[in-house]
C-alpha positions as CSV (number, residue, x, y, z in Angstrom):
1,X,33.5,-33.4,-14.4
2,X,36.5,-31.3,-13.5
3,X,38.6,-34.4,-13.2
4,X,37.6,-35.5,-16.7
5,X,38.5,-32.2,-18.2
6,X,41.8,-32.2,-16.4
7,X,42.6,-35.7,-17.8
8,X,41.7,-34.6,-21.3
9,X,43.9,-31.5,-20.9
10,X,46.9,-33.7,-19.8
11,X,46.4,-36.1,-22.7
12,X,46.1,-33.2,-25.1
13,X,49.4,-31.7,-23.8
14,X,51.2,-35.1,-24.0
15,X,50.0,-35.8,-27.5
16,X,51.0,-32.2,-28.5
17,X,54.4,-32.6,-27.0
18,X,55.0,-35.9,-28.8
19,X,53.7,-34.5,-32.1
20,X,50.9,-37.1,-32.3
21,X,47.9,-36.2,-34.5
22,X,45.3,-38.4,-36.1
23,X,47.3,-38.9,-39.2
24,X,50.6,-39.5,-37.5
25,X,49.1,-41.9,-34.9
26,X,47.6,-44.0,-37.7
27,X,50.9,-44.0,-39.5
28,X,52.8,-45.2,-36.4
29,X,50.3,-48.0,-35.9
30,X,50.8,-49.1,-39.5
31,X,54.6,-49.0,-39.0
32,X,54.3,-51.3,-35.9
33,X,52.0,-53.9,-37.6
34,X,53.9,-54.2,-40.9
35,X,57.2,-53.9,-39.2
36,X,56.4,-56.8,-36.9
37,X,55.7,-58.9,-39.9
38,X,59.1,-58.0,-41.4
39,X,60.9,-58.8,-38.1
40,X,59.1,-62.1,-37.7
41,X,60.1,-63.0,-41.2
42,X,63.6,-61.9,-40.7
43,X,64.2,-64.3,-37.8
44,X,62.2,-67.3,-38.9
45,X,62.1,-67.4,-42.7
46,X,65.4,-69.2,-42.9
47,X,64.1,-71.9,-40.7
48,X,60.9,-72.1,-42.7
49,X,62.9,-72.3,-46.0
50,X,65.0,-75.2,-44.6
51,X,61.8,-77.0,-43.7
52,X,60.5,-76.5,-47.2
53,X,63.7,-78.0,-48.8
54,X,65.6,-74.9,-49.5
55,X,69.3,-75.2,-48.9
56,X,72.1,-72.9,-47.7
57,X,72.2,-71.2,-51.1
58,X,68.6,-70.3,-51.0
59,X,69.0,-68.8,-47.5
60,X,72.1,-66.8,-48.7
61,X,70.1,-65.5,-51.6
62,X,67.3,-64.4,-49.3
63,X,69.8,-62.4,-47.1
64,X,71.4,-60.9,-50.2
65,X,68.0,-59.8,-51.5
66,X,67.3,-58.1,-48.2
67,X,70.3,-55.9,-48.3
68,X,70.3,-55.2,-52.1
69,X,66.6,-54.5,-52.5
70,X,66.5,-52.3,-49.3
71,X,69.1,-50.1,-51.0
72,X,67.5,-50.1,-54.5
73,X,63.9,-49.6,-53.4
74,X,64.5,-46.2,-51.8
75,X,64.6,-44.5,-55.2
76,X,61.2,-45.6,-56.6
77,X,59.8,-44.9,-53.1
78,X,60.7,-41.3,-53.3
79,X,59.7,-41.0,-56.9
80,X,56.2,-42.5,-56.4
81,X,55.6,-40.4,-53.3
82,X,56.3,-37.2,-55.2
83,X,54.3,-38.4,-58.3
84,X,51.0,-39.8,-56.8
85,X,51.0,-38.4,-53.3
86,X,52.0,-39.6,-49.9
87,X,48.8,-41.3,-48.8
88,X,48.2,-43.1,-52.1
89,X,51.8,-44.3,-52.2
90,X,51.6,-45.6,-48.6
91,X,48.4,-47.5,-49.5
92,X,50.1,-49.1,-52.5
93,X,53.2,-50.1,-50.5
94,X,51.1,-51.7,-47.8
95,X,49.1,-53.7,-50.3
96,X,52.3,-54.9,-52.0
97,X,53.7,-56.0,-48.6
98,X,50.5,-57.8,-47.6
99,X,50.6,-59.6,-51.0
100,X,54.1,-60.8,-50.2
101,X,53.2,-62.1,-46.7
102,X,50.1,-63.8,-48.2
103,X,52.2,-65.6,-50.8
104,X,54.6,-66.9,-48.1
105,X,51.7,-68.1,-46.0
106,X,49.5,-69.7,-48.7
107,X,52.2,-71.3,-51.0
108,X,54.4,-73.7,-49.0
109,X,57.3,-73.6,-51.4
110,X,60.8,-72.1,-50.8
111,X,60.8,-70.4,-54.3
112,X,57.5,-68.7,-53.3
113,X,59.1,-67.4,-50.1
114,X,61.8,-65.7,-52.3
115,X,59.1,-64.1,-54.5
116,X,57.1,-63.0,-51.5
117,X,60.2,-61.5,-49.9
118,X,60.7,-59.4,-53.0
119,X,57.3,-57.8,-52.3
120,X,57.4,-57.4,-48.5
121,X,61.0,-56.2,-48.3
122,X,60.0,-53.3,-50.4
123,X,57.7,-51.9,-47.7
124,X,60.4,-50.7,-45.3
125,X,62.6,-49.1,-47.9
126,X,60.0,-47.7,-50.2
127,X,57.7,-46.4,-47.4
128,X,60.4,-44.6,-45.5
129,X,60.5,-41.5,-47.9
130,X,56.7,-41.4,-47.8
131,X,56.4,-41.6,-44.1
132,X,59.0,-38.8,-43.7
133,X,57.2,-36.7,-46.2
134,X,53.9,-37.2,-44.3
135,X,55.5,-36.2,-41.1
136,X,56.8,-33.0,-42.7
137,X,53.4,-32.1,-44.2
138,X,51.1,-32.7,-41.2
139,X,53.2,-31.5,-38.3
140,X,54.1,-27.8,-37.6
141,X,57.7,-26.7,-37.9
142,X,58.4,-26.9,-34.2
143,X,57.1,-30.5,-33.9
144,X,58.8,-32.2,-36.9
145,X,61.9,-33.3,-35.0
146,X,59.7,-34.9,-32.3
147,X,57.6,-36.5,-35.0
148,X,60.7,-38.1,-36.6
149,X,61.9,-39.2,-33.2
150,X,58.6,-40.9,-32.4
151,X,58.7,-42.6,-35.8
152,X,62.2,-43.9,-35.1
153,X,61.1,-45.1,-31.6
154,X,58.1,-46.9,-33.0
155,X,60.1,-48.6,-35.7
156,X,62.1,-50.3,-32.9
157,X,59.0,-51.9,-31.3
158,X,58.6,-54.5,-34.1
159,X,62.3,-55.3,-33.7
160,X,61.7,-56.4,-30.2
161,X,58.2,-58.0,-30.5
162,X,58.5,-59.6,-33.9
163,X,61.0,-62.3,-33.0
164,X,59.1,-63.2,-29.8
165,X,55.8,-63.4,-31.6
166,X,57.2,-65.4,-34.4
167,X,58.7,-67.8,-31.9
168,X,55.3,-68.7,-30.6
169,X,54.5,-70.3,-34.0
170,X,57.8,-72.1,-34.6
171,X,58.1,-75.8,-33.9
172,X,59.1,-76.6,-30.3
173,X,59.2,-79.3,-27.8
174,X,57.8,-77.9,-24.5
175,X,58.6,-79.9,-21.4
176,X,56.3,-79.2,-18.4
177,X,58.0,-80.0,-15.1
178,X,54.9,-80.7,-13.0
179,X,55.3,-80.7,-9.2
180,X,51.8,-81.8,-8.4
181,X,51.1,-84.3,-11.1
182,X,48.1,-82.4,-12.3
183,X,49.0,-78.7,-12.7
184,X,50.1,-79.1,-16.3
185,X,46.9,-80.7,-17.5
186,X,45.0,-77.4,-17.8
187,X,47.8,-76.1,-20.1
188,X,47.7,-79.3,-22.2
189,X,43.9,-79.1,-22.6
190,X,44.2,-75.5,-23.7
191,X,46.9,-76.6,-26.2
192,X,44.5,-79.2,-27.5
193,X,41.6,-76.7,-27.6
194,X,43.8,-74.2,-29.6
195,X,45.1,-76.9,-31.9
196,X,41.5,-78.0,-32.7
197,X,40.4,-74.5,-33.3
198,X,43.2,-74.2,-35.8
199,X,42.2,-77.5,-37.5
200,X,45.5,-79.2,-36.6
201,X,45.8,-83.0,-36.3
202,X,46.7,-84.2,-32.8
203,X,48.4,-87.3,-31.5
204,X,47.8,-88.0,-27.7
205,X,50.1,-90.6,-26.2
206,X,49.0,-92.1,-22.9
207,X,50.8,-94.6,-20.6
208,X,48.8,-94.0,-17.4
209,X,45.1,-93.8,-18.5
210,X,42.8,-96.3,-20.2
211,X,41.2,-95.0,-23.4
212,X,37.8,-94.9,-21.6
213,X,39.3,-92.9,-18.8
214,X,41.1,-90.5,-21.2
215,X,38.0,-89.9,-23.3
216,X,36.1,-88.9,-20.2
217,X,39.0,-86.6,-19.2
218,X,39.0,-84.9,-22.6
219,X,35.3,-84.5,-22.6
220,X,34.1,-82.4,-25.7
221,X,37.7,-82.4,-27.0
222,X,37.4,-86.1,-27.8
223,X,34.7,-85.2,-30.4
224,X,37.4,-84.3,-32.9
225,X,38.0,-86.5,-36.0
226,X,41.6,-85.4,-36.3
227,X,42.5,-86.6,-32.8
228,X,44.4,-89.9,-32.4
229,X,44.8,-91.5,-29.0
230,X,47.9,-93.8,-28.9
231,X,47.0,-96.3,-26.3
232,X,50.1,-97.5,-24.5
233,X,48.1,-98.4,-21.4
234,X,45.9,-101.4,-22.2
235,X,48.8,-103.8,-22.9
236,X,51.2,-101.8,-20.6
237,X,50.1,-101.0,-17.1
238,X,46.7,-102.5,-17.9
239,X,48.4,-105.9,-18.6
240,X,45.9,-106.8,-21.3
241,X,43.2,-107.3,-18.7
242,X,39.7,-108.1,-20.1
243,X,38.4,-105.1,-18.1
244,X,40.3,-102.8,-20.4
245,X,40.1,-104.9,-23.6
246,X,36.3,-104.6,-23.3
247,X,36.7,-101.1,-24.7
248,X,37.7,-102.5,-28.1
249,X,34.8,-105.1,-28.3
250,X,32.2,-104.7,-30.9
251,X,32.1,-102.0,-33.6
252,X,31.1,-99.1,-31.4
253,X,31.7,-95.8,-33.2
254,X,34.1,-93.5,-31.4
255,X,34.4,-89.8,-31.7
256,X,38.1,-90.0,-32.4
257,X,40.7,-92.6,-33.6
258,X,42.2,-94.9,-30.9
259,X,45.3,-97.0,-31.8
260,X,46.4,-99.7,-29.4
261,X,50.1,-100.5,-29.1
262,X,50.6,-104.3,-28.5
263,X,54.0,-104.1,-26.9
264,X,54.3,-100.7,-25.2
265,X,57.1,-102.0,-22.9
266,X,59.3,-101.9,-26.0
267,X,60.4,-98.3,-26.7
268,X,61.1,-99.1,-30.3
269,X,57.6,-100.4,-30.9
270,X,56.2,-97.2,-29.4
271,X,58.3,-95.1,-31.7
272,X,57.3,-97.2,-34.7
273,X,53.6,-96.8,-33.9
274,X,54.0,-93.1,-33.3
275,X,55.8,-92.4,-36.5
276,X,53.6,-94.8,-38.4
277,X,50.5,-92.8,-37.4
278,X,52.3,-89.5,-38.1
279,X,53.1,-90.6,-41.6
280,X,49.4,-91.0,-42.4
281,X,48.6,-87.4,-41.4
282,X,48.9,-84.3,-43.4
283,X,49.7,-80.8,-42.2
284,X,51.1,-79.5,-39.0
285,X,50.6,-82.4,-36.5
286,X,50.6,-81.6,-32.7
287,X,51.6,-84.0,-30.0
288,X,50.8,-84.5,-26.3
289,X,52.9,-87.0,-24.3
290,X,50.9,-87.2,-21.1
291,X,53.6,-88.7,-18.9
292,X,57.3,-89.2,-19.4
293,X,57.2,-90.6,-15.9
294,X,54.7,-93.2,-16.9
295,X,57.0,-94.3,-19.7
296,X,59.9,-94.8,-17.3
297,X,57.7,-96.9,-14.9
298,X,56.9,-99.3,-17.8
299,X,60.4,-99.3,-19.4
300,X,62.3,-100.0,-16.2
301,X,64.3,-96.8,-15.6
302,X,65.4,-93.4,-16.7
303,X,67.8,-94.4,-19.5
304,X,65.1,-95.5,-21.9
305,X,63.3,-92.2,-21.3
306,X,66.4,-90.2,-22.2
307,X,67.0,-92.3,-25.3
308,X,63.4,-92.0,-26.4
309,X,63.3,-88.3,-25.8
310,X,66.6,-87.6,-27.4
311,X,65.5,-89.3,-30.6
312,X,61.9,-88.1,-30.7
313,X,62.5,-84.5,-29.6
314,X,65.1,-83.9,-32.4
315,X,62.9,-85.6,-35.0
316,X,59.7,-83.6,-34.1
317,X,61.6,-80.4,-34.1
318,X,63.0,-81.1,-37.6
319,X,59.4,-81.7,-38.7
320,X,58.5,-78.3,-37.3
321,X,55.9,-79.6,-35.0
322,X,54.8,-78.5,-31.5
323,X,54.8,-81.2,-28.8
324,X,53.9,-81.0,-25.1
325,X,55.8,-83.3,-22.7
326,X,54.8,-83.7,-19.1
327,X,57.4,-84.8,-16.5
328,X,56.7,-85.2,-12.8
329,X,59.8,-83.6,-11.5
330,X,59.9,-85.1,-8.0
331,X,59.7,-88.6,-9.5
332,X,63.1,-88.3,-11.3
333,X,66.7,-87.6,-10.6
334,X,68.4,-84.3,-11.2
335,X,70.4,-85.9,-14.0
336,X,67.4,-86.8,-16.0
337,X,65.8,-83.4,-15.6
338,X,69.0,-81.7,-16.6
339,X,69.3,-83.8,-19.7
340,X,65.7,-83.3,-20.7
341,X,66.1,-79.5,-20.3
342,X,69.3,-79.6,-22.3
343,X,67.6,-81.2,-25.3
344,X,64.2,-79.4,-25.1
345,X,63.6,-76.1,-26.8
346,X,61.3,-74.8,-24.0
347,X,61.1,-76.0,-20.4
348,X,58.4,-74.7,-18.0
349,X,58.1,-75.4,-14.3
350,X,54.6,-75.5,-12.6
351,X,54.4,-75.8,-8.9
352,X,52.4,-75.0,-5.8
353,X,53.9,-73.0,-2.9
354,X,51.9,-72.1,0.1
355,X,48.7,-72.8,-1.7
356,X,49.6,-70.6,-4.7
357,X,50.2,-72.0,-8.2
358,X,53.1,-70.5,-10.1
359,X,54.7,-70.9,-13.5
360,X,58.3,-70.4,-14.3
361,X,60.0,-70.4,-17.7
362,X,63.3,-72.3,-17.2
363,X,64.4,-72.3,-20.8
364,X,63.1,-70.6,-24.0
365,X,65.6,-71.4,-26.8
366,X,66.0,-68.6,-29.4
367,X,63.9,-66.3,-27.4
368,X,65.2,-63.3,-25.5
369,X,62.7,-63.2,-22.7
370,X,62.9,-60.9,-19.6
371,X,60.4,-63.2,-17.9
372,X,62.7,-66.2,-17.8
373,X,63.4,-67.8,-14.4
374,X,60.9,-65.6,-12.7
375,X,57.9,-67.3,-11.0
376,X,54.5,-66.0,-12.1
377,X,51.5,-66.8,-9.8
378,X,48.4,-67.9,-11.6
379,X,45.0,-69.5,-10.9
380,X,42.8,-71.6,-13.1
381,X,39.1,-72.2,-13.3
382,X,38.1,-75.0,-15.6
383,X,40.2,-74.4,-18.7
384,X,40.7,-70.8,-18.1
385,X,44.1,-69.7,-16.7
386,X,44.7,-66.2,-15.4
387,X,48.0,-64.8,-14.2
388,X,48.3,-62.4,-11.2
389,X,50.0,-59.9,-13.4
390,X,46.9,-59.8,-15.6
391,X,44.5,-59.1,-12.8
392,X,42.7,-55.9,-13.5
393,X,43.3,-53.0,-11.3
394,X,40.7,-52.4,-8.6
395,X,37.9,-50.2,-9.9
396,X,38.5,-51.1,-13.5
397,X,35.9,-52.8,-15.8
398,X,36.7,-56.5,-15.9
399,X,34.4,-57.3,-18.8
400,X,36.6,-60.2,-20.0
401,X,36.3,-62.2,-16.8
402,X,32.5,-61.7,-16.5
403,X,32.1,-62.8,-20.1
404,X,34.3,-65.9,-19.6
405,X,32.3,-66.9,-16.5
406,X,29.0,-66.5,-18.2
407,X,30.2,-68.4,-21.3
408,X,31.5,-71.3,-19.3
409,X,28.3,-71.5,-17.4
410,X,26.4,-71.9,-20.6
411,X,28.9,-74.5,-21.7
412,X,29.8,-72.6,-24.9
413,X,33.3,-72.8,-26.5
414,X,34.7,-69.5,-27.7
415,X,34.1,-70.5,-31.3
416,X,30.5,-71.4,-30.8
417,X,29.8,-68.1,-28.9
418,X,31.6,-66.2,-31.7
419,X,29.4,-67.8,-34.4
420,X,26.2,-67.0,-32.4
421,X,27.3,-63.3,-32.0
422,X,28.6,-62.9,-35.5
423,X,32.3,-62.2,-34.7
424,X,35.5,-64.2,-34.9
425,X,36.7,-66.5,-32.2
426,X,39.8,-64.4,-32.0
427,X,37.7,-61.4,-31.1
428,X,36.0,-63.3,-28.2
429,X,39.4,-64.4,-27.0
430,X,40.7,-60.8,-27.0
431,X,37.6,-59.5,-25.2
432,X,38.0,-62.2,-22.5
433,X,41.6,-61.2,-22.1
434,X,40.5,-57.5,-21.7
435,X,42.6,-56.6,-24.7
436,X,39.7,-55.1,-26.6
437,X,36.1,-54.1,-25.9
438,X,33.2,-55.2,-28.2
439,X,31.3,-52.8,-30.3
440,X,27.8,-51.8,-29.1
441,X,25.9,-54.2,-31.5
442,X,28.3,-57.1,-30.5
443,X,27.8,-56.2,-26.8
444,X,24.0,-56.3,-27.2
445,X,24.2,-59.6,-29.1
446,X,26.5,-61.1,-26.3
447,X,23.9,-60.2,-23.7
448,X,21.1,-61.7,-25.8
449,X,22.9,-65.0,-26.5
450,X,24.0,-65.4,-22.8
451,X,20.4,-64.5,-21.6
452,X,21.6,-61.7,-19.3
453,X,21.1,-58.0,-18.9
454,X,23.8,-55.9,-20.6
455,X,24.5,-54.2,-17.2
456,X,25.5,-57.6,-15.7
457,X,28.5,-57.8,-18.0
458,X,30.0,-54.8,-16.3
459,X,29.5,-55.7,-12.6
460,X,32.5,-56.5,-10.6
461,X,30.6,-59.4,-8.9
462,X,27.5,-61.3,-9.8
463,X,24.2,-59.9,-8.6
464,X,22.9,-60.9,-5.2
465,X,20.0,-63.3,-4.9
466,X,17.2,-60.8,-5.5
467,X,14.5,-63.6,-5.6
468,X,12.9,-65.2,-3.9
469,X,11.0,-66.1,-7.1
470,X,12.6,-66.4,-10.5
471,X,10.2,-66.4,-13.5
472,X,10.5,-69.1,-16.2
473,X,12.0,-66.5,-18.5
474,X,15.0,-66.3,-16.2
475,X,16.1,-69.9,-17.1
476,X,18.8,-70.1,-19.7
477,X,19.6,-73.1,-22.0
478,X,23.0,-74.5,-21.3
479,X,25.3,-77.0,-23.1
480,X,26.5,-79.8,-20.9
481,X,30.1,-81.0,-21.2
482,X,31.0,-84.2,-23.0
483,X,28.5,-86.5,-24.8
484,X,25.6,-85.2,-22.7
485,X,25.9,-81.8,-24.4
486,X,24.7,-83.3,-27.7
487,X,22.0,-85.6,-26.3
488,X,20.3,-83.7,-23.5
489,X,18.4,-80.5,-23.4
490,X,19.4,-78.6,-20.2
491,X,18.3,-75.4,-18.6
492,X,19.8,-73.5,-15.7
493,X,16.8,-72.5,-13.6
494,X,18.4,-69.4,-12.0
495,X,20.0,-66.6,-14.0
496,X,23.6,-67.1,-15.3
497,X,24.8,-64.0,-13.6
498,X,23.5,-65.1,-10.1
499,X,26.0,-66.7,-7.8
500,X,24.4,-69.2,-5.5
501,X,25.5,-72.2,-3.3
502,X,23.3,-74.4,-5.4
503,X,22.8,-74.5,-9.1
504,X,19.5,-76.0,-10.2
505,X,19.1,-77.5,-13.7
506,X,16.2,-79.1,-15.5
507,X,17.4,-82.0,-17.7
508,X,15.3,-83.6,-20.5
509,X,16.6,-87.0,-21.4
510,X,15.1,-88.6,-24.6
511,X,13.7,-92.1,-24.6
512,X,16.2,-95.0,-25.2
513,X,19.1,-92.5,-24.9
514,X,22.3,-93.7,-23.3
515,X,25.2,-91.6,-22.0
516,X,28.7,-92.8,-21.5
517,X,29.5,-90.3,-18.8
518,X,28.0,-88.1,-16.1
519,X,26.1,-84.9,-16.8
520,X,28.7,-82.5,-15.2
521,X,32.3,-82.4,-14.2
522,X,31.9,-83.5,-10.6
523,X,33.4,-81.2,-8.0
524,X,31.0,-81.4,-5.0
525,X,27.8,-82.8,-3.7
526,X,24.9,-83.3,-6.2
527,X,21.2,-83.9,-5.8
528,X,18.7,-85.1,-8.3
529,X,14.9,-85.5,-8.2
530,X,13.2,-87.4,-11.0
531,X,10.0,-85.5,-12.0
532,X,9.0,-87.8,-14.9
533,X,9.9,-91.2,-16.4
534,X,12.5,-93.8,-15.4
535,X,16.3,-93.6,-15.4
536,X,19.1,-96.1,-14.9
537,X,22.7,-95.4,-14.0
538,X,25.8,-97.5,-13.4
539,X,28.2,-96.6,-10.5
540,X,31.1,-98.8,-9.6
541,X,29.8,-102.4,-10.2
542,X,26.1,-101.7,-9.5
543,X,23.2,-100.7,-11.7
544,X,20.5,-98.5,-10.1
545,X,16.9,-97.8,-11.4
546,X,15.3,-94.5,-10.5
547,X,11.5,-94.0,-10.7
548,X,9.5,-90.8,-10.8
549,X,9.5,-89.1,-7.4
550,X,12.7,-90.7,-6.2
551,X,15.9,-88.8,-5.2
552,X,19.5,-89.3,-6.2
553,X,22.3,-88.0,-3.9
554,X,26.0,-88.1,-5.0
555,X,29.0,-87.3,-2.9
556,X,32.3,-88.7,-4.0
557,X,31.5,-91.2,-6.8
558,X,29.6,-90.4,-9.9
559,X,27.7,-92.5,-12.5
560,X,29.8,-93.9,-15.3
561,X,26.7,-94.3,-17.5
562,X,23.1,-93.0,-17.7
563,X,20.2,-94.5,-19.7
564,X,16.6,-93.8,-20.2
565,X,15.0,-97.2,-20.8
566,X,11.4,-96.0,-20.9
567,X,9.2,-95.4,-23.9
568,X,9.0,-91.7,-23.1
569,X,11.3,-88.8,-22.2
570,X,12.6,-88.4,-18.6
571,X,12.6,-85.1,-16.8
572,X,15.2,-84.6,-14.0
573,X,15.7,-81.8,-11.6
574,X,19.4,-81.7,-10.8
575,X,21.2,-79.5,-8.2
576,X,24.9,-78.9,-8.1
577,X,26.1,-77.9,-4.6
578,X,29.2,-75.6,-4.0
């Protein structure tokens, strides 16, 4: 209790020294938010106007408006503040600025950008007299100088953060130098997940994987109508084999669009196919080039890679797109890596050293980053990536990690969990990153949806196996990854917040139902006991039939297909071992 009172006293002294009161703190927060919008616009609006067809004259007019209006707006700012009051005038100025930003975002036209700028440029100039007046009114005489100093300091924060934040949304070609050949995949899958959440079309170019293999790798991300797979494998490294051509037989409905390139060994044909597909799409198209290394193996050397990248990178940048390129760095010469880095806007190295994964930003064009050329250790679990620098301090509440673990065990994407709880997917993302805490109603709803006690969300570790008996009510419905998630009803028979060496599931497979992949992402031994019905599965080149009472044991290989041939549903007890 004494410690708590001491802390409160210290905080009170600090806020008093800095001249922070409720009114001034809210004001400073407003300055940061709107100021960041201004600084982001300042850096990137010229690029945006060029992309919309505005020429040098339009950009010059924008810069002239910024200087001229900033000077002229100060007079009506002071007049309105005196006439209608400080708080009302600040409210009006904020609404005007937000209207300007909304116009720029919603109307993709360079003339609309100029009109929007007239509105949001006004905020800084007009609001300055009002903010100074508010500081004067709410602070005592001996704290006014400190209040003005804090205001000046806070106004500098958007100047630093605005350009960096804006840079995250500007078109870039990001090259991932992958030391292990698989480290970059988690970042690409997150890129795909984010792009899908934003409703962006995606083109995925593959030279090393067959469409069937790639669809399995993508799992639920393949169920996206705006995703196009550019198949450069079947007639490339697949050599047009009937084994791979079988994928295209019949009129089987696929979750996404698959386009086959007939001559992927010809770089020009690949480019024609790529830009032909892009020309049929609307909006901000995203790209994933799974393997620059795979291209070189098919094209016969590094020169075709350099030529392809030099052409495509520049074109995609001009189209204001975001593209991820993966390059296996130990498979290429230093010359190729240097040339790729020279052309790319962003270059990132991912590597493993002494068992620790690390990420290093080698290049970040038009970004002033202190983090550049500094390795950052990280670890990944599924699609979730956490950096060592973000690890919560010992003794703190790591609600975000607990929530993410429970959500992934249920098989729920962030958006689906957000819909069930009644919040935005952005809110779930921020909670899982420990940036914000949920409200009490949202917290209760989270626990209800995840079928756990509220207290379990705040434990540093999962609860021990209290058992030995777990009632039926302890089982929680989960969503399986991939096609199985839509076709099979699944329950985890032990609580989600219980860590155990084996995870038992009860799977109900409807009659005549077929699955094109395994139930789970296979990472260890698995054991199944068929309680009811009949099942068939294909593994390698053999088909197996399982009857009620029989056991399935998997080690390295997993079934490529499951089918319930019987007239009734099949009930399967399945255990994943860790």
